[in-house]
A tleap script that builds the chain and sets N, CA, C and O, in Angstrom:
source leaprc.protein.ff14SB
mol = sequence {
  NMET SER TRP LEU PHE GLU GLY MET SER VAL
  GLU ASP ILE ALA LYS GLY ILE TYR LEU SER
  ILE VAL ASN ARG VAL VAL LYS LEU ARG ILE
  ASP PRO LEU LEU PRO VAL TYR ILE ILE GLY
  GLY VAL ILE ARG HIE HIE PRO TYR LEU LYS
  ASP LEU LEU GLN GLU ARG TYR LYS LYS GLU
  VAL ASP ILE VAL GLU ASN PRO GLN PHE VAL
  VAL SER PHE GLY ALA ALA LEU TYR ALA LEU
  ASP SER SER THR LYS THR ASP ASN ASN GLU
  LYS LYS LEU GLU GLY ILE SER CSER
}
set mol.1.N position { 20.969 14.999 7.971 }
set mol.1.CA position { 22.428 15.358 7.432 }
set mol.1.C position { 23.347 15.602 8.687 }
set mol.1.O position { 24.527 15.254 8.647 }
set mol.2.N position { 22.863 16.139 9.686 }
set mol.2.CA position { 23.724 16.592 10.788 }
set mol.2.C position { 24.474 15.104 11.421 }
set mol.2.O position { 25.534 15.149 12.047 }
set mol.3.N position { 23.793 13.920 11.164 }
set mol.3.CA position { 24.273 12.865 11.786 }
set mol.3.C position { 25.387 12.277 10.777 }
set mol.3.O position { 26.323 11.561 11.131 }
set mol.4.N position { 25.166 12.637 9.668 }
set mol.4.CA position { 26.384 12.329 8.657 }
set mol.4.C position { 27.659 13.173 8.870 }
set mol.4.O position { 28.782 12.670 8.828 }
set mol.5.N position { 27.418 14.532 9.109 }
set mol.5.CA position { 28.323 15.652 9.452 }
set mol.5.C position { 29.115 15.255 10.769 }
set mol.5.O position { 30.215 15.732 11.049 }
set mol.6.N position { 28.525 14.452 11.444 }
set mol.6.CA position { 28.857 14.148 12.804 }
set mol.6.C position { 29.685 12.865 12.792 }
set mol.6.O position { 30.187 12.391 13.812 }
set mol.7.N position { 29.793 12.340 11.589 }
set mol.7.CA position { 30.513 10.999 11.330 }
set mol.7.C position { 29.599 9.861 11.657 }
set mol.7.O position { 30.174 8.773 11.637 }
set mol.8.N position { 28.285 9.825 11.962 }
set mol.8.CA position { 27.554 8.604 12.178 }
set mol.8.C position { 27.552 7.884 10.830 }
set mol.8.O position { 27.401 8.497 9.773 }
set mol.9.N position { 27.737 6.463 10.909 }
set mol.9.CA position { 27.638 5.826 9.605 }
set mol.9.C position { 26.323 5.618 9.035 }
set mol.9.O position { 25.326 5.437 9.734 }
set mol.10.N position { 26.315 5.646 7.647 }
set mol.10.CA position { 24.853 5.488 6.992 }
set mol.10.C position { 24.276 4.225 7.541 }
set mol.10.O position { 23.080 4.298 7.824 }
set mol.11.N position { 24.807 3.202 7.730 }
set mol.11.CA position { 24.341 1.915 8.315 }
set mol.11.C position { 23.668 2.129 9.724 }
set mol.11.O position { 22.725 1.431 10.098 }
set mol.12.N position { 24.166 3.046 10.407 }
set mol.12.CA position { 23.711 3.250 11.728 }
set mol.12.C position { 22.407 4.016 11.690 }
set mol.12.O position { 21.439 3.715 12.389 }
set mol.13.N position { 22.437 5.008 10.849 }
set mol.13.CA position { 21.395 5.932 10.434 }
set mol.13.C position { 20.298 5.000 9.998 }
set mol.13.O position { 19.305 4.958 10.724 }
set mol.14.N position { 20.327 4.298 8.996 }
set mol.14.CA position { 19.565 3.277 8.515 }
set mol.14.C position { 18.886 2.608 9.540 }
set mol.14.O position { 17.656 2.639 9.574 }
set mol.15.N position { 19.622 1.933 10.483 }
set mol.15.CA position { 19.030 0.901 11.560 }
set mol.15.C position { 18.197 2.072 12.443 }
set mol.15.O position { 17.069 1.707 12.773 }
set mol.16.N position { 18.512 3.156 12.786 }
set mol.16.CA position { 17.811 3.822 13.597 }
set mol.16.C position { 16.626 4.320 12.837 }
set mol.16.O position { 15.745 4.770 13.569 }
set mol.17.N position { 16.374 4.355 11.542 }
set mol.17.CA position { 15.023 4.492 10.829 }
set mol.17.C position { 14.206 3.256 10.989 }
set mol.17.O position { 13.002 3.241 11.245 }
set mol.18.N position { 15.007 2.186 10.808 }
set mol.18.CA position { 14.369 0.770 10.896 }
set mol.18.C position { 13.527 0.474 12.254 }
set mol.18.O position { 12.430 -0.074 12.360 }
set mol.19.N position { 14.420 1.031 13.311 }
set mol.19.CA position { 13.999 0.802 14.560 }
set mol.19.C position { 12.920 1.755 15.000 }
set mol.19.O position { 12.153 1.401 15.895 }
set mol.20.N position { 12.802 2.963 14.425 }
set mol.20.CA position { 11.742 3.969 14.589 }
set mol.20.C position { 10.397 3.223 13.929 }
set mol.20.O position { 9.297 3.202 14.482 }
set mol.21.N position { 10.653 2.721 12.860 }
set mol.21.CA position { 9.310 1.936 12.147 }
set mol.21.C position { 8.882 0.955 13.109 }
set mol.21.O position { 7.748 1.022 13.582 }
set mol.22.N position { 9.744 -0.009 13.459 }
set mol.22.CA position { 9.423 -1.091 14.437 }
set mol.22.C position { 8.763 -0.696 15.535 }
set mol.22.O position { 7.785 -1.311 15.960 }
set mol.23.N position { 9.292 0.474 16.142 }
set mol.23.CA position { 8.731 0.740 17.489 }
set mol.23.C position { 7.098 1.404 17.223 }
set mol.23.O position { 6.205 1.383 18.070 }
set mol.24.N position { 6.997 1.929 15.962 }
set mol.24.CA position { 5.445 2.391 15.766 }
set mol.24.C position { 4.627 1.227 15.506 }
set mol.24.O position { 3.477 1.201 15.944 }
set mol.25.N position { 5.115 0.222 14.811 }
set mol.25.CA position { 4.432 -0.885 14.333 }
set mol.25.C position { 3.972 -1.714 15.550 }
set mol.25.O position { 2.823 -2.152 15.622 }
set mol.26.N position { 4.856 -1.907 16.456 }
set mol.26.CA position { 4.583 -2.723 17.635 }
set mol.26.C position { 3.599 -2.160 18.371 }
set mol.26.O position { 2.889 -2.850 19.103 }
set mol.27.N position { 3.438 -0.677 18.239 }
set mol.27.CA position { 2.173 -0.120 19.094 }
set mol.27.C position { 0.977 -0.561 18.694 }
set mol.27.O position { 0.037 -0.455 19.482 }
set mol.28.N position { 0.797 -1.063 17.569 }
set mol.28.CA position { -0.442 -1.517 17.128 }
set mol.28.C position { -1.006 -2.650 17.776 }
set mol.28.O position { -0.279 -3.580 18.124 }
set mol.29.N position { -2.317 -2.661 17.983 }
set mol.29.CA position { -2.871 -3.613 18.846 }
set mol.29.C position { -3.200 -4.974 18.053 }
set mol.29.O position { -4.233 -5.021 17.385 }
set mol.30.N position { -2.466 -5.917 18.110 }
set mol.30.CA position { -2.727 -7.025 17.265 }
set mol.30.C position { -2.902 -8.404 18.166 }
set mol.30.O position { -2.201 -8.553 19.167 }
set mol.31.N position { -3.800 -9.335 17.793 }
set mol.31.CA position { -3.772 -10.450 18.506 }
set mol.31.C position { -2.627 -11.346 18.378 }
set mol.31.O position { -2.289 -11.679 17.242 }
set mol.32.N position { -1.991 -11.777 19.384 }
set mol.32.CA position { -0.721 -12.344 19.436 }
set mol.32.C position { -0.815 -13.838 18.835 }
set mol.32.O position { 0.180 -14.427 18.412 }
set mol.33.N position { -2.046 -14.362 18.842 }
set mol.33.CA position { -2.179 -15.583 18.271 }
set mol.33.C position { -2.474 -15.597 16.678 }
set mol.33.O position { -2.715 -16.624 16.044 }
set mol.34.N position { -2.421 -14.372 16.165 }
set mol.34.CA position { -2.615 -14.316 14.596 }
set mol.34.C position { -1.233 -14.197 14.069 }
set mol.34.O position { -0.263 -13.838 14.737 }
set mol.35.N position { -1.223 -14.589 12.582 }
set mol.35.CA position { 0.076 -14.486 12.138 }
set mol.35.C position { 0.258 -13.125 11.693 }
set mol.35.O position { -0.686 -12.363 11.482 }
set mol.36.N position { 1.603 -12.791 11.535 }
set mol.36.CA position { 1.950 -11.387 11.185 }
set mol.36.C position { 2.647 -11.462 9.664 }
set mol.36.O position { 3.640 -12.118 9.352 }
set mol.37.N position { 1.897 -10.662 8.879 }
set mol.37.CA position { 2.268 -10.501 7.363 }
set mol.37.C position { 2.760 -9.212 7.098 }
set mol.37.O position { 2.288 -8.294 7.770 }
set mol.38.N position { 3.607 -8.961 6.261 }
set mol.38.CA position { 4.105 -7.477 5.923 }
set mol.38.C position { 3.699 -7.253 4.550 }
set mol.38.O position { 3.833 -8.185 3.757 }
set mol.39.N position { 3.160 -6.004 4.105 }
set mol.39.CA position { 2.923 -5.764 2.871 }
set mol.39.C position { 3.380 -4.060 2.663 }
set mol.39.O position { 3.568 -3.166 3.488 }
set mol.40.N position { 3.445 -4.091 1.340 }
set mol.40.CA position { 3.980 -2.739 0.852 }
set mol.40.C position { 5.301 -2.566 0.257 }
set mol.40.O position { 6.183 -3.363 0.577 }
set mol.41.N position { 5.547 -1.636 -0.560 }
set mol.41.CA position { 6.775 -1.711 -1.331 }
set mol.41.C position { 8.100 -1.418 -0.562 }
set mol.41.O position { 9.137 -1.584 -1.204 }
set mol.42.N position { 8.191 -1.025 0.666 }
set mol.42.CA position { 9.245 -0.821 1.524 }
set mol.42.C position { 9.632 -2.116 1.567 }
set mol.42.O position { 10.602 -2.421 0.871 }
set mol.43.N position { 9.042 -3.054 2.298 }
set mol.43.CA position { 9.457 -4.317 2.633 }
set mol.43.C position { 10.237 -5.193 1.648 }
set mol.43.O position { 11.099 -6.025 1.932 }
set mol.44.N position { 9.717 -4.809 0.285 }
set mol.44.CA position { 10.116 -5.693 -0.982 }
set mol.44.C position { 11.782 -5.291 -0.975 }
set mol.44.O position { 12.619 -6.128 -1.312 }
set mol.45.N position { 12.139 -3.981 -0.573 }
set mol.45.CA position { 13.522 -3.585 -0.665 }
set mol.45.C position { 14.193 -3.555 0.424 }
set mol.45.O position { 15.389 -3.264 0.429 }
set mol.46.N position { 13.499 -3.861 1.533 }
set mol.46.CA position { 14.337 -3.678 3.025 }
set mol.46.C position { 13.909 -4.869 3.820 }
set mol.46.O position { 13.218 -4.648 4.814 }
set mol.47.N position { 14.268 -6.282 3.476 }
set mol.47.CA position { 14.006 -7.316 4.362 }
set mol.47.C position { 14.711 -7.251 5.802 }
set mol.47.O position { 14.386 -8.157 6.569 }
set mol.48.N position { 15.566 -6.371 6.240 }
set mol.48.CA position { 16.220 -6.250 7.383 }
set mol.48.C position { 15.020 -6.035 8.339 }
set mol.48.O position { 14.979 -6.605 9.429 }
set mol.49.N position { 13.964 -5.135 7.872 }
set mol.49.CA position { 12.750 -4.662 8.625 }
set mol.49.C position { 12.180 -5.994 9.170 }
set mol.49.O position { 11.908 -6.108 10.365 }
set mol.50.N position { 12.020 -6.907 8.366 }
set mol.50.CA position { 11.466 -8.294 8.746 }
set mol.50.C position { 12.159 -8.932 10.076 }
set mol.50.O position { 11.494 -9.413 10.994 }
set mol.51.N position { 13.365 -8.883 10.064 }
set mol.51.CA position { 14.238 -9.530 10.865 }
set mol.51.C position { 13.983 -8.802 12.230 }
set mol.51.O position { 13.730 -9.454 13.243 }
set mol.52.N position { 14.056 -7.404 12.232 }
set mol.52.CA position { 13.676 -6.580 13.326 }
set mol.52.C position { 12.310 -6.897 14.095 }
set mol.52.O position { 12.197 -6.978 15.318 }
set mol.53.N position { 11.483 -7.029 13.328 }
set mol.53.CA position { 10.092 -7.219 13.531 }
set mol.53.C position { 9.836 -8.667 14.185 }
set mol.53.O position { 9.070 -8.786 15.141 }
set mol.54.N position { 10.446 -9.652 13.679 }
set mol.54.CA position { 10.512 -10.920 14.252 }
set mol.54.C position { 11.119 -10.996 15.543 }
set mol.54.O position { 10.699 -11.793 16.381 }
set mol.55.N position { 12.232 -10.098 15.801 }
set mol.55.CA position { 12.793 -10.111 17.146 }
set mol.55.C position { 11.964 -9.686 17.859 }
set mol.55.O position { 11.715 -10.406 18.827 }
set mol.56.N position { 11.266 -8.532 17.752 }
set mol.56.CA position { 10.405 -7.818 18.607 }
set mol.56.C position { 9.145 -8.726 18.986 }
set mol.56.O position { 8.785 -8.897 20.151 }
set mol.57.N position { 8.559 -9.251 17.947 }
set mol.57.CA position { 7.241 -9.948 18.158 }
set mol.57.C position { 7.567 -11.280 18.699 }
set mol.57.O position { 6.586 -11.780 19.250 }
set mol.58.N position { 8.611 -12.011 18.723 }
set mol.58.CA position { 9.417 -13.198 18.953 }
set mol.58.C position { 8.428 -14.242 18.188 }
set mol.58.O position { 8.003 -15.220 18.804 }
set mol.59.N position { 8.128 -14.045 17.039 }
set mol.59.CA position { 7.392 -15.059 16.311 }
set mol.59.C position { 7.748 -14.965 14.865 }
set mol.59.O position { 8.438 -13.981 14.597 }
set mol.60.N position { 7.468 -15.692 13.943 }
set mol.60.CA position { 7.776 -15.618 12.526 }
set mol.60.C position { 6.865 -14.466 11.980 }
set mol.60.O position { 5.758 -14.259 12.476 }
set mol.61.N position { 7.336 -13.761 10.998 }
set mol.61.CA position { 6.791 -12.622 10.287 }
set mol.61.C position { 7.130 -12.875 8.883 }
set mol.61.O position { 8.281 -12.967 8.455 }
set mol.62.N position { 5.942 -12.990 8.121 }
set mol.62.CA position { 6.162 -13.338 6.774 }
set mol.62.C position { 5.895 -12.230 5.890 }
set mol.62.O position { 5.050 -11.374 6.151 }
set mol.63.N position { 6.638 -12.235 4.801 }
set mol.63.CA position { 6.367 -11.274 3.736 }
set mol.63.C position { 5.505 -11.858 2.529 }
set mol.63.O position { 5.827 -12.907 1.971 }
set mol.64.N position { 4.486 -11.176 2.196 }
set mol.64.CA position { 3.522 -11.896 0.997 }
set mol.64.C position { 4.250 -11.590 -0.073 }
set mol.64.O position { 5.133 -10.735 -0.140 }
set mol.65.N position { 3.795 -12.439 -1.071 }
set mol.65.CA position { 4.339 -12.459 -2.603 }
set mol.65.C position { 3.810 -11.154 -3.125 }
set mol.65.O position { 2.661 -10.727 -3.020 }
set mol.66.N position { 4.999 -10.512 -3.792 }
set mol.66.CA position { 4.721 -9.291 -4.445 }
set mol.66.C position { 4.154 -8.109 -3.601 }
set mol.66.O position { 3.286 -7.354 -4.038 }
set mol.67.N position { 4.738 -7.998 -2.293 }
set mol.67.CA position { 4.261 -6.925 -1.315 }
set mol.67.C position { 3.828 -5.673 -1.883 }
set mol.67.O position { 2.790 -5.139 -1.492 }
set mol.68.N position { 4.594 -5.143 -2.824 }
set mol.68.CA position { 4.384 -3.714 -3.355 }
set mol.68.C position { 3.124 -3.675 -4.046 }
set mol.68.O position { 2.629 -2.579 -4.309 }
set mol.69.N position { 2.571 -4.702 -4.357 }
set mol.69.CA position { 1.040 -4.680 -5.017 }
set mol.69.C position { -0.034 -5.045 -4.224 }
set mol.69.O position { -1.143 -4.955 -4.752 }
set mol.70.N position { 0.038 -5.476 -2.959 }
set mol.70.CA position { -1.109 -5.867 -2.279 }
set mol.70.C position { -1.782 -4.855 -1.875 }
set mol.70.O position { -2.982 -5.100 -1.747 }
set mol.71.N position { -1.403 -3.607 -1.576 }
set mol.71.CA position { -2.180 -2.446 -1.017 }
set mol.71.C position { -3.089 -2.010 -2.250 }
set mol.71.O position { -4.280 -1.757 -2.067 }
set mol.72.N position { -2.534 -1.931 -3.447 }
set mol.72.CA position { -3.146 -1.627 -4.473 }
set mol.72.C position { -4.239 -2.587 -4.870 }
set mol.72.O position { -5.342 -2.183 -5.240 }
set mol.73.N position { -3.925 -3.836 -4.791 }
set mol.73.CA position { -4.993 -4.924 -5.072 }
set mol.73.C position { -6.162 -4.787 -4.271 }
set mol.73.O position { -7.295 -4.857 -4.747 }
set mol.74.N position { -5.848 -4.541 -2.738 }
set mol.74.CA position { -6.949 -4.513 -1.793 }
set mol.74.C position { -7.751 -3.330 -1.981 }
set mol.74.O position { -8.930 -3.397 -1.634 }
set mol.75.N position { -7.203 -2.012 -2.586 }
set mol.75.CA position { -7.827 -0.968 -2.748 }
set mol.75.C position { -8.873 -0.989 -4.070 }
set mol.75.O position { -9.952 -0.398 -4.113 }
set mol.76.N position { -8.310 -1.783 -5.091 }
set mol.76.CA position { -9.105 -2.367 -6.236 }
set mol.76.C position { -10.364 -3.095 -5.838 }
set mol.76.O position { -11.479 -2.729 -6.210 }
set mol.77.N position { -10.133 -4.181 -5.036 }
set mol.77.CA position { -11.193 -5.067 -4.362 }
set mol.77.C position { -12.299 -4.150 -3.672 }
set mol.77.O position { -13.495 -4.388 -3.835 }
set mol.78.N position { -11.918 -3.264 -3.021 }
set mol.78.CA position { -12.596 -2.272 -2.130 }
set mol.78.C position { -13.489 -1.508 -3.011 }
set mol.78.O position { -14.660 -1.336 -2.671 }
set mol.79.N position { -12.979 -0.981 -4.249 }
set mol.79.CA position { -13.577 -0.114 -5.133 }
set mol.79.C position { -14.650 -0.827 -5.841 }
set mol.79.O position { -15.745 -0.317 -6.075 }
set mol.80.N position { -14.268 -2.159 -6.217 }
set mol.80.CA position { -15.157 -3.088 -7.060 }
set mol.80.C position { -16.343 -3.364 -5.896 }
set mol.80.O position { -17.488 -2.956 -6.086 }
set mol.81.N position { -16.089 -3.856 -5.070 }
set mol.81.CA position { -17.202 -3.957 -3.771 }
set mol.81.C position { -18.203 -2.671 -3.709 }
set mol.81.O position { -19.427 -2.706 -3.841 }
set mol.82.N position { -17.492 -1.674 -3.505 }
set mol.82.CA position { -18.362 -0.312 -3.270 }
set mol.82.C position { -19.166 -0.076 -4.632 }
set mol.82.O position { -20.343 0.283 -4.590 }
set mol.83.N position { -18.544 -0.273 -5.755 }
set mol.83.CA position { -19.282 0.063 -6.916 }
set mol.83.C position { -20.377 -1.014 -7.104 }
set mol.83.O position { -21.439 -0.682 -7.632 }
set mol.84.N position { -20.189 -2.186 -6.731 }
set mol.84.CA position { -21.305 -3.151 -6.852 }
set mol.84.C position { -22.286 -2.697 -5.787 }
set mol.84.O position { -23.438 -2.509 -6.176 }
set mol.85.N position { -22.043 -2.513 -4.642 }
set mol.85.CA position { -23.220 -1.906 -3.581 }
set mol.85.C position { -24.004 -0.747 -4.229 }
set mol.85.O position { -25.231 -0.651 -4.207 }
set mol.86.N position { -23.093 0.185 -4.851 }
set mol.86.CA position { -23.888 1.382 -5.307 }
set mol.86.C position { -24.735 1.081 -6.358 }
set mol.86.O position { -25.821 1.659 -6.403 }
set mol.87.N position { -24.363 0.098 -7.407 }
set mol.87.CA position { -25.245 -0.128 -8.538 }
set mol.87.C position { -26.391 -0.979 -8.065 }
set mol.87.O position { -27.497 -0.823 -8.583 }
set mol.88.N position { -26.191 -1.917 -7.066 }
set mol.88.CA position { -27.509 -2.513 -6.394 }
set mol.88.C position { -28.484 -1.619 -5.749 }
set mol.88.O position { -29.699 -1.809 -5.800 }
set mol.89.N position { -27.883 -0.583 -5.107 }
set mol.89.CA position { -28.697 0.244 -4.276 }
set mol.89.C position { -29.680 1.317 -5.323 }
set mol.89.O position { -30.830 1.672 -5.060 }
set mol.90.N position { -28.817 1.737 -6.655 }
set mol.90.CA position { -29.477 2.242 -7.634 }
set mol.90.C position { -30.752 1.563 -8.087 }
set mol.90.O position { -31.876 2.060 -8.154 }
set mol.91.N position { -30.342 0.257 -8.403 }
set mol.91.CA position { -31.527 -0.625 -9.032 }
set mol.91.C position { -32.430 -0.802 -8.101 }
set mol.91.O position { -33.590 -0.808 -8.513 }
set mol.92.N position { -32.243 -0.972 -6.789 }
set mol.92.CA position { -33.211 -0.889 -5.763 }
set mol.92.C position { -34.328 0.333 -5.867 }
set mol.92.O position { -35.539 0.226 -6.064 }
set mol.93.N position { -33.638 1.371 -5.697 }
set mol.93.CA position { -34.330 2.818 -5.821 }
set mol.93.C position { -35.197 3.015 -7.001 }
set mol.93.O position { -36.297 3.560 -6.911 }
set mol.94.N position { -34.634 2.510 -8.259 }
set mol.94.CA position { -35.510 2.563 -9.376 }
set mol.94.C position { -36.633 1.666 -9.299 }
set mol.94.O position { -37.688 1.989 -9.844 }
set mol.95.N position { -36.513 0.450 -8.612 }
set mol.95.CA position { -37.600 -0.349 -8.443 }
set mol.95.C position { -38.712 0.168 -7.516 }
set mol.95.O position { -39.905 -0.109 -7.641 }
set mol.96.N position { -38.156 0.973 -6.549 }
set mol.96.CA position { -39.278 1.618 -5.642 }
set mol.96.C position { -39.849 2.757 -6.412 }
set mol.96.O position { -41.069 2.840 -6.270 }
set mol.97.N position { -39.330 3.636 -7.168 }
set mol.97.CA position { -39.776 4.669 -7.752 }
set mol.97.C position { -40.835 4.309 -8.919 }
set mol.97.O position { -41.830 5.013 -9.090 }
set mol.98.N position { -40.601 3.329 -9.600 }
set mol.98.CA position { -41.660 2.893 -10.560 }
set mol.98.C position { -43.028 2.283 -10.201 }
set mol.98.O position { -43.815 1.964 -11.093 }
savepdb mol mol.pdb
quit
């Protein structure tokens, strides 16, 4: 709020937020040969972030289709895999105890 009271434009404040996000992301160790994909609901509504990441990485950055659902879909797959393993372990234990 102080920036707004000091007369800083909303656009400049938003760009500062984007740059802060980019600075945190580029600190992640990634293999420079691997492709970069962006997921999550934020990117769906803020494609400027993609442009900033492409500038920083000096390579194409892709936004997956329906990025706002990818994290939830991954969590569901993880839960399914975990429940399958738990069910299989319980069946193995039943076989040992009989």
